[in-house]
PDB file with one MODEL, atoms N, CA, C and O in Angstrom:
MODEL        1
ATOM      1  N   UNK A   1     -20.506 -18.813  12.259  1.00  0.00           N
ATOM      2  CA  UNK A   1     -19.232 -18.127  12.469  1.00  0.00           C
ATOM      3  C   UNK A   1     -18.440 -18.132  11.162  1.00  0.00           C
ATOM      4  O   UNK A   1     -18.384 -19.147  10.467  1.00  0.00           O
ATOM      5  N   UNK A   2     -17.843 -17.021  10.840  1.00  0.00           N
ATOM      6  CA  UNK A   2     -17.053 -16.929   9.610  1.00  0.00           C
ATOM      7  C   UNK A   2     -15.787 -17.754   9.728  1.00  0.00           C
ATOM      8  O   UNK A   2     -15.147 -17.807  10.778  1.00  0.00           O
ATOM      9  N   UNK A   3     -15.444 -18.393   8.625  1.00  0.00           N
ATOM     10  CA  UNK A   3     -14.184 -19.136   8.597  1.00  0.00           C
ATOM     11  C   UNK A   3     -13.063 -18.159   8.285  1.00  0.00           C
ATOM     12  O   UNK A   3     -13.133 -17.430   7.295  1.00  0.00           O
ATOM     13  N   UNK A   4     -12.058 -18.137   9.099  1.00  0.00           N
ATOM     14  CA  UNK A   4     -10.894 -17.289   8.890  1.00  0.00           C
ATOM     15  C   UNK A   4      -9.728 -18.170   8.464  1.00  0.00           C
ATOM     16  O   UNK A   4      -9.512 -19.227   9.058  1.00  0.00           O
ATOM     17  N   UNK A   5      -8.975 -17.764   7.454  1.00  0.00           N
ATOM     18  CA  UNK A   5      -7.827 -18.571   7.028  1.00  0.00           C
ATOM     19  C   UNK A   5      -6.758 -18.637   8.113  1.00  0.00           C
ATOM     20  O   UNK A   5      -6.554 -17.687   8.870  1.00  0.00           O
ATOM     21  N   UNK A   6      -6.084 -19.777   8.169  1.00  0.00           N
ATOM     22  CA  UNK A   6      -4.957 -19.926   9.086  1.00  0.00           C
ATOM     23  C   UNK A   6      -3.752 -19.207   8.508  1.00  0.00           C
ATOM     24  O   UNK A   6      -3.503 -19.275   7.305  1.00  0.00           O
ATOM     25  N   UNK A   7      -3.007 -18.522   9.353  1.00  0.00           N
ATOM     26  CA  UNK A   7      -1.788 -17.844   8.928  1.00  0.00           C
ATOM     27  C   UNK A   7      -0.609 -18.547   9.589  1.00  0.00           C
ATOM     28  O   UNK A   7      -0.565 -18.706  10.809  1.00  0.00           O
ATOM     29  N   UNK A   8       0.339 -18.963   8.765  1.00  0.00           N
ATOM     30  CA  UNK A   8       1.518 -19.660   9.259  1.00  0.00           C
ATOM     31  C   UNK A   8       2.724 -18.758   9.056  1.00  0.00           C
ATOM     32  O   UNK A   8       3.029 -18.378   7.925  1.00  0.00           O
ATOM     33  N   UNK A   9       3.411 -18.411  10.130  1.00  0.00           N
ATOM     34  CA  UNK A   9       4.597 -17.567  10.023  1.00  0.00           C
ATOM     35  C   UNK A   9       5.791 -18.446   9.674  1.00  0.00           C
ATOM     36  O   UNK A   9       5.993 -19.508  10.261  1.00  0.00           O
ATOM     37  N   UNK A  10       6.570 -17.986   8.715  1.00  0.00           N
ATOM     38  CA  UNK A  10       7.767 -18.698   8.305  1.00  0.00           C
ATOM     39  C   UNK A  10       8.959 -17.826   8.656  1.00  0.00           C
ATOM     40  O   UNK A  10       9.040 -16.676   8.223  1.00  0.00           O
ATOM     41  N   UNK A  11       9.873 -18.359   9.429  1.00  0.00           N
ATOM     42  CA  UNK A  11      11.079 -17.608   9.790  1.00  0.00           C
ATOM     43  C   UNK A  11      12.248 -18.150   8.994  1.00  0.00           C
ATOM     44  O   UNK A  11      12.521 -19.350   8.992  1.00  0.00           O
ATOM     45  N   UNK A  12      12.920 -17.258   8.330  1.00  0.00           N
ATOM     46  CA  UNK A  12      14.068 -17.622   7.521  1.00  0.00           C
ATOM     47  C   UNK A  12      15.309 -17.436   8.385  1.00  0.00           C
ATOM     48  O   UNK A  12      15.459 -16.410   9.049  1.00  0.00           O
ATOM     49  N   UNK A  13      16.190 -18.416   8.378  1.00  0.00           N
ATOM     50  CA  UNK A  13      17.358 -18.379   9.256  1.00  0.00           C
ATOM     51  C   UNK A  13      18.465 -17.469   8.797  1.00  0.00           C
ATOM     52  O   UNK A  13      19.626 -17.879   8.785  1.00  0.00           O
ATOM     53  N   UNK A  14      18.152 -16.256   8.422  1.00  0.00           N
ATOM     54  CA  UNK A  14      19.159 -15.287   7.994  1.00  0.00           C
ATOM     55  C   UNK A  14      19.143 -14.094   8.936  1.00  0.00           C
ATOM     56  O   UNK A  14      18.119 -13.778   9.541  1.00  0.00           O
ATOM     57  N   UNK A  15      20.266 -13.450   9.050  1.00  0.00           N
ATOM     58  CA  UNK A  15      20.362 -12.237   9.849  1.00  0.00           C
ATOM     59  C   UNK A  15      20.345 -11.036   8.915  1.00  0.00           C
ATOM     60  O   UNK A  15      20.589 -11.200   7.719  1.00  0.00           O
ATOM     61  N   UNK A  16      20.069  -9.842   9.412  1.00  0.00           N
ATOM     62  CA  UNK A  16      20.075  -8.660   8.535  1.00  0.00           C
ATOM     63  C   UNK A  16      21.435  -8.408   7.874  1.00  0.00           C
ATOM     64  O   UNK A  16      21.502  -7.776   6.820  1.00  0.00           O
ATOM     65  N   UNK A  17      22.501  -8.890   8.479  1.00  0.00           N
ATOM     66  CA  UNK A  17      23.825  -8.686   7.895  1.00  0.00           C
ATOM     67  C   UNK A  17      24.039  -9.553   6.651  1.00  0.00           C
ATOM     68  O   UNK A  17      24.870  -9.227   5.804  1.00  0.00           O
ATOM     69  N   UNK A  18      23.289 -10.661   6.539  1.00  0.00           N
ATOM     70  CA  UNK A  18      23.414 -11.559   5.387  1.00  0.00           C
ATOM     71  C   UNK A  18      22.061 -11.675   4.699  1.00  0.00           C
ATOM     72  O   UNK A  18      21.340 -12.648   4.922  1.00  0.00           O
ATOM     73  N   UNK A  19      21.701 -10.695   3.862  1.00  0.00           N
ATOM     74  CA  UNK A  19      20.393 -10.731   3.201  1.00  0.00           C
ATOM     75  C   UNK A  19      20.297 -11.885   2.205  1.00  0.00           C
ATOM     76  O   UNK A  19      21.311 -12.387   1.719  1.00  0.00           O
ATOM     77  N   UNK A  20      19.081 -12.289   1.914  1.00  0.00           N
ATOM     78  CA  UNK A  20      18.842 -13.370   0.958  1.00  0.00           C
ATOM     79  C   UNK A  20      19.277 -12.937  -0.439  1.00  0.00           C
ATOM     80  O   UNK A  20      19.043 -11.796  -0.839  1.00  0.00           O
ATOM     81  N   UNK A  21      19.896 -13.826  -1.165  1.00  0.00           N
ATOM     82  CA  UNK A  21      20.338 -13.519  -2.520  1.00  0.00           C
ATOM     83  C   UNK A  21      19.181 -13.609  -3.504  1.00  0.00           C
ATOM     84  O   UNK A  21      19.123 -12.835  -4.460  1.00  0.00           O
ATOM     85  N   UNK A  22      18.266 -14.534  -3.287  1.00  0.00           N
ATOM     86  CA  UNK A  22      17.133 -14.712  -4.182  1.00  0.00           C
ATOM     87  C   UNK A  22      15.843 -14.655  -3.399  1.00  0.00           C
ATOM     88  O   UNK A  22      15.815 -14.286  -2.225  1.00  0.00           O
ATOM     89  N   UNK A  23      14.786 -15.028  -4.074  1.00  0.00           N
ATOM     90  CA  UNK A  23      13.478 -15.048  -3.428  1.00  0.00           C
ATOM     91  C   UNK A  23      13.431 -16.180  -2.411  1.00  0.00           C
ATOM     92  O   UNK A  23      13.908 -17.285  -2.669  1.00  0.00           O
ATOM     93  N   UNK A  24      12.850 -15.889  -1.258  1.00  0.00           N
ATOM     94  CA  UNK A  24      12.698 -16.879  -0.201  1.00  0.00           C
ATOM     95  C   UNK A  24      11.272 -16.801   0.323  1.00  0.00           C
ATOM     96  O   UNK A  24      10.658 -15.734   0.318  1.00  0.00           O
ATOM     97  N   UNK A  25      10.758 -17.915   0.766  1.00  0.00           N
ATOM     98  CA  UNK A  25       9.407 -17.973   1.304  1.00  0.00           C
ATOM     99  C   UNK A  25       9.308 -17.088   2.538  1.00  0.00           C
ATOM    100  O   UNK A  25      10.082 -17.239   3.483  1.00  0.00           O
ATOM    101  N   UNK A  26       8.339 -16.151   2.525  1.00  0.00           N
ATOM    102  CA  UNK A  26       8.173 -15.230   3.641  1.00  0.00           C
ATOM    103  C   UNK A  26       6.900 -15.499   4.424  1.00  0.00           C
ATOM    104  O   UNK A  26       6.868 -15.266   5.632  1.00  0.00           O
ATOM    105  N   UNK A  27       5.847 -15.985   3.767  1.00  0.00           N
ATOM    106  CA  UNK A  27       4.555 -16.151   4.417  1.00  0.00           C
ATOM    107  C   UNK A  27       3.763 -17.230   3.695  1.00  0.00           C
ATOM    108  O   UNK A  27       3.775 -17.297   2.466  1.00  0.00           O
ATOM    109  N   UNK A  28       3.077 -18.070   4.455  1.00  0.00           N
ATOM    110  CA  UNK A  28       2.166 -19.056   3.874  1.00  0.00           C
ATOM    111  C   UNK A  28       0.828 -18.912   4.568  1.00  0.00           C
ATOM    112  O   UNK A  28       0.754 -18.953   5.796  1.00  0.00           O
ATOM    113  N   UNK A  29      -0.241 -18.740   3.781  1.00  0.00           N
ATOM    114  CA  UNK A  29      -1.592 -18.583   4.317  1.00  0.00           C
ATOM    115  C   UNK A  29      -2.416 -19.768   3.847  1.00  0.00           C
ATOM    116  O   UNK A  29      -2.546 -20.001   2.645  1.00  0.00           O
ATOM    117  N   UNK A  30      -2.975 -20.518   4.790  1.00  0.00           N
ATOM    118  CA  UNK A  30      -3.866 -21.627   4.450  1.00  0.00           C
ATOM    119  C   UNK A  30      -5.262 -21.060   4.275  1.00  0.00           C
ATOM    120  O   UNK A  30      -5.845 -20.539   5.225  1.00  0.00           O
ATOM    121  N   UNK A  31      -5.806 -21.158   3.065  1.00  0.00           N
ATOM    122  CA  UNK A  31      -7.114 -20.599   2.748  1.00  0.00           C
ATOM    123  C   UNK A  31      -8.218 -21.569   3.161  1.00  0.00           C
ATOM    124  O   UNK A  31      -9.211 -21.154   3.758  1.00  0.00           O
ATOM    125  N   UNK A  32      -8.057 -22.851   2.850  1.00  0.00           N
ATOM    126  CA  UNK A  32      -8.944 -23.896   3.348  1.00  0.00           C
ATOM    127  C   UNK A  32      -8.145 -25.182   3.433  1.00  0.00           C
ATOM    128  O   UNK A  32      -6.918 -25.152   3.349  1.00  0.00           O
ATOM    129  N   UNK A  33      -8.814 -26.302   3.598  1.00  0.00           N
ATOM    130  CA  UNK A  33      -8.081 -27.546   3.842  1.00  0.00           C
ATOM    131  C   UNK A  33      -7.234 -27.999   2.654  1.00  0.00           C
ATOM    132  O   UNK A  33      -6.269 -28.739   2.839  1.00  0.00           O
ATOM    133  N   UNK A  34      -7.572 -27.574   1.454  1.00  0.00           N
ATOM    134  CA  UNK A  34      -6.834 -28.014   0.264  1.00  0.00           C
ATOM    135  C   UNK A  34      -6.072 -26.903  -0.443  1.00  0.00           C
ATOM    136  O   UNK A  34      -5.396 -27.161  -1.439  1.00  0.00           O
ATOM    137  N   UNK A  35      -6.165 -25.689   0.043  1.00  0.00           N
ATOM    138  CA  UNK A  35      -5.545 -24.557  -0.649  1.00  0.00           C
ATOM    139  C   UNK A  35      -4.710 -23.729   0.305  1.00  0.00           C
ATOM    140  O   UNK A  35      -5.096 -23.495   1.450  1.00  0.00           O
ATOM    141  N   UNK A  36      -3.565 -23.291  -0.179  1.00  0.00           N
ATOM    142  CA  UNK A  36      -2.749 -22.349   0.571  1.00  0.00           C
ATOM    143  C   UNK A  36      -2.065 -21.405  -0.405  1.00  0.00           C
ATOM    144  O   UNK A  36      -1.894 -21.721  -1.582  1.00  0.00           O
ATOM    145  N   UNK A  37      -1.680 -20.248   0.101  1.00  0.00           N
ATOM    146  CA  UNK A  37      -1.011 -19.232  -0.702  1.00  0.00           C
ATOM    147  C   UNK A  37       0.365 -19.003  -0.097  1.00  0.00           C
ATOM    148  O   UNK A  37       0.490 -18.805   1.112  1.00  0.00           O
ATOM    149  N   UNK A  38       1.395 -19.030  -0.928  1.00  0.00           N
ATOM    150  CA  UNK A  38       2.761 -18.790  -0.471  1.00  0.00           C
ATOM    151  C   UNK A  38       3.214 -17.442  -1.023  1.00  0.00           C
ATOM    152  O   UNK A  38       3.096 -17.178  -2.219  1.00  0.00           O
ATOM    153  N   UNK A  39       3.732 -16.597  -0.140  1.00  0.00           N
ATOM    154  CA  UNK A  39       4.227 -15.276  -0.523  1.00  0.00           C
ATOM    155  C   UNK A  39       5.738 -15.282  -0.339  1.00  0.00           C
ATOM    156  O   UNK A  39       6.241 -15.714   0.698  1.00  0.00           O
ATOM    157  N   UNK A  40       6.455 -14.804  -1.340  1.00  0.00           N
ATOM    158  CA  UNK A  40       7.912 -14.733  -1.281  1.00  0.00           C
ATOM    159  C   UNK A  40       8.356 -13.315  -0.962  1.00  0.00           C
ATOM    160  O   UNK A  40       7.587 -12.371  -1.143  1.00  0.00           O
ATOM    161  N   UNK A  41       9.572 -13.154  -0.495  1.00  0.00           N
ATOM    162  CA  UNK A  41      10.047 -11.872   0.037  1.00  0.00           C
ATOM    163  C   UNK A  41      10.229 -10.777  -1.012  1.00  0.00           C
ATOM    164  O   UNK A  41      10.368  -9.615  -0.628  1.00  0.00           O
ATOM    165  N   UNK A  42      10.235 -11.066  -2.273  1.00  0.00           N
ATOM    166  CA  UNK A  42      10.419 -10.031  -3.296  1.00  0.00           C
ATOM    167  C   UNK A  42       9.123  -9.702  -4.028  1.00  0.00           C
ATOM    168  O   UNK A  42       9.160  -9.291  -5.187  1.00  0.00           O
ATOM    169  N   UNK A  43       7.973  -9.878  -3.368  1.00  0.00           N
ATOM    170  CA  UNK A  43       6.682  -9.605  -3.995  1.00  0.00           C
ATOM    171  C   UNK A  43       6.481  -8.090  -4.115  1.00  0.00           C
ATOM    172  O   UNK A  43       6.884  -7.331  -3.234  1.00  0.00           O
ATOM    173  N   UNK A  44       5.864  -7.669  -5.196  1.00  0.00           N
ATOM    174  CA  UNK A  44       5.559  -6.247  -5.383  1.00  0.00           C
ATOM    175  C   UNK A  44       4.410  -5.854  -4.457  1.00  0.00           C
ATOM    176  O   UNK A  44       3.528  -6.665  -4.175  1.00  0.00           O
ATOM    177  N   UNK A  45       4.424  -4.628  -3.994  1.00  0.00           N
ATOM    178  CA  UNK A  45       3.424  -4.155  -3.045  1.00  0.00           C
ATOM    179  C   UNK A  45       2.004  -4.239  -3.566  1.00  0.00           C
ATOM    180  O   UNK A  45       1.105  -4.642  -2.828  1.00  0.00           O
ATOM    181  N   UNK A  46       1.773  -3.865  -4.833  1.00  0.00           N
ATOM    182  CA  UNK A  46       0.415  -3.887  -5.373  1.00  0.00           C
ATOM    183  C   UNK A  46      -0.100  -5.315  -5.523  1.00  0.00           C
ATOM    184  O   UNK A  46      -1.301  -5.554  -5.395  1.00  0.00           O
ATOM    185  N   UNK A  47       0.788  -6.262  -5.791  1.00  0.00           N
ATOM    186  CA  UNK A  47       0.372  -7.666  -5.878  1.00  0.00           C
ATOM    187  C   UNK A  47       0.020  -8.187  -4.488  1.00  0.00           C
ATOM    188  O   UNK A  47      -0.980  -8.887  -4.329  1.00  0.00           O
ATOM    189  N   UNK A  48       0.823  -7.856  -3.485  1.00  0.00           N
ATOM    190  CA  UNK A  48       0.529  -8.258  -2.113  1.00  0.00           C
ATOM    191  C   UNK A  48      -0.785  -7.644  -1.643  1.00  0.00           C
ATOM    192  O   UNK A  48      -1.572  -8.315  -0.975  1.00  0.00           O
ATOM    193  N   UNK A  49      -1.033  -6.392  -1.977  1.00  0.00           N
ATOM    194  CA  UNK A  49      -2.278  -5.734  -1.605  1.00  0.00           C
ATOM    195  C   UNK A  49      -3.484  -6.455  -2.217  1.00  0.00           C
ATOM    196  O   UNK A  49      -4.469  -6.703  -1.522  1.00  0.00           O
ATOM    197  N   UNK A  50      -3.416  -6.790  -3.494  1.00  0.00           N
ATOM    198  CA  UNK A  50      -4.505  -7.507  -4.160  1.00  0.00           C
ATOM    199  C   UNK A  50      -4.696  -8.900  -3.561  1.00  0.00           C
ATOM    200  O   UNK A  50      -5.828  -9.359  -3.407  1.00  0.00           O
ATOM    201  N   UNK A  51      -3.606  -9.565  -3.225  1.00  0.00           N
ATOM    202  CA  UNK A  51      -3.680 -10.884  -2.607  1.00  0.00           C
ATOM    203  C   UNK A  51      -4.368 -10.824  -1.249  1.00  0.00           C
ATOM    204  O   UNK A  51      -5.239 -11.644  -0.958  1.00  0.00           O
ATOM    205  N   UNK A  52      -3.986  -9.857  -0.416  1.00  0.00           N
ATOM    206  CA  UNK A  52      -4.588  -9.729   0.913  1.00  0.00           C
ATOM    207  C   UNK A  52      -6.078  -9.404   0.811  1.00  0.00           C
ATOM    208  O   UNK A  52      -6.872  -9.901   1.611  1.00  0.00           O
ATOM    209  N   UNK A  53      -6.465  -8.580  -0.158  1.00  0.00           N
ATOM    210  CA  UNK A  53      -7.880  -8.268  -0.349  1.00  0.00           C
ATOM    211  C   UNK A  53      -8.663  -9.491  -0.808  1.00  0.00           C
ATOM    212  O   UNK A  53      -9.831  -9.642  -0.451  1.00  0.00           O
ATOM    213  N   UNK A  54      -8.041 -10.363  -1.590  1.00  0.00           N
ATOM    214  CA  UNK A  54      -8.716 -11.579  -2.051  1.00  0.00           C
ATOM    215  C   UNK A  54      -8.838 -12.614  -0.934  1.00  0.00           C
ATOM    216  O   UNK A  54      -9.860 -13.292  -0.832  1.00  0.00           O
ATOM    217  N   UNK A  55      -7.810 -12.742  -0.100  1.00  0.00           N
ATOM    218  CA  UNK A  55      -7.812 -13.739   0.972  1.00  0.00           C
ATOM    219  C   UNK A  55      -8.650 -13.269   2.153  1.00  0.00           C
ATOM    220  O   UNK A  55      -9.345 -14.073   2.775  1.00  0.00           O
ATOM    221  N   UNK A  56      -8.592 -11.976   2.473  1.00  0.00           N
ATOM    222  CA  UNK A  56      -9.324 -11.408   3.609  1.00  0.00           C
ATOM    223  C   UNK A  56     -10.335 -10.387   3.096  1.00  0.00           C
ATOM    224  O   UNK A  56     -10.112  -9.185   3.235  1.00  0.00           O
ATOM    225  N   UNK A  57     -11.438 -10.838   2.509  1.00  0.00           N
ATOM    226  CA  UNK A  57     -12.432  -9.867   1.986  1.00  0.00           C
ATOM    227  C   UNK A  57     -13.044  -9.064   3.133  1.00  0.00           C
ATOM    228  O   UNK A  57     -13.312  -9.595   4.211  1.00  0.00           O
ATOM    229  N   UNK A  58     -13.256  -7.795   2.878  1.00  0.00           N
ATOM    230  CA  UNK A  58     -13.825  -6.907   3.892  1.00  0.00           C
ATOM    231  C   UNK A  58     -15.310  -6.745   3.605  1.00  0.00           C
ATOM    232  O   UNK A  58     -15.691  -6.167   2.587  1.00  0.00           O
ATOM    233  N   UNK A  59     -16.150  -7.257   4.505  1.00  0.00           N
ATOM    234  CA  UNK A  59     -17.599  -7.149   4.349  1.00  0.00           C
ATOM    235  C   UNK A  59     -18.082  -5.849   4.977  1.00  0.00           C
ATOM    236  O   UNK A  59     -17.693  -5.508   6.095  1.00  0.00           O
ATOM    237  N   UNK A  60     -18.922  -5.132   4.262  1.00  0.00           N
ATOM    238  CA  UNK A  60     -19.465  -3.872   4.803  1.00  0.00           C
ATOM    239  C   UNK A  60     -20.823  -4.116   5.387  1.00  0.00           C
ATOM    240  O   UNK A  60     -21.453  -3.187   5.894  1.00  0.00           O
TER     241      UNK A  60
ENDMDL
END
């Protein structure tokens, strides 16, 4: 069975009326027992796309 990374949702205690002033942790993905990837809310789309392709490789 393929190992799938654990995805941990992080909820920031802000409302839409009070947006974050700086970067805040938006997502943490556990890749294996010793590695995890943290994504912040101001990440560029192309960087997030490359990160998702690296963490979730698509096998044909």
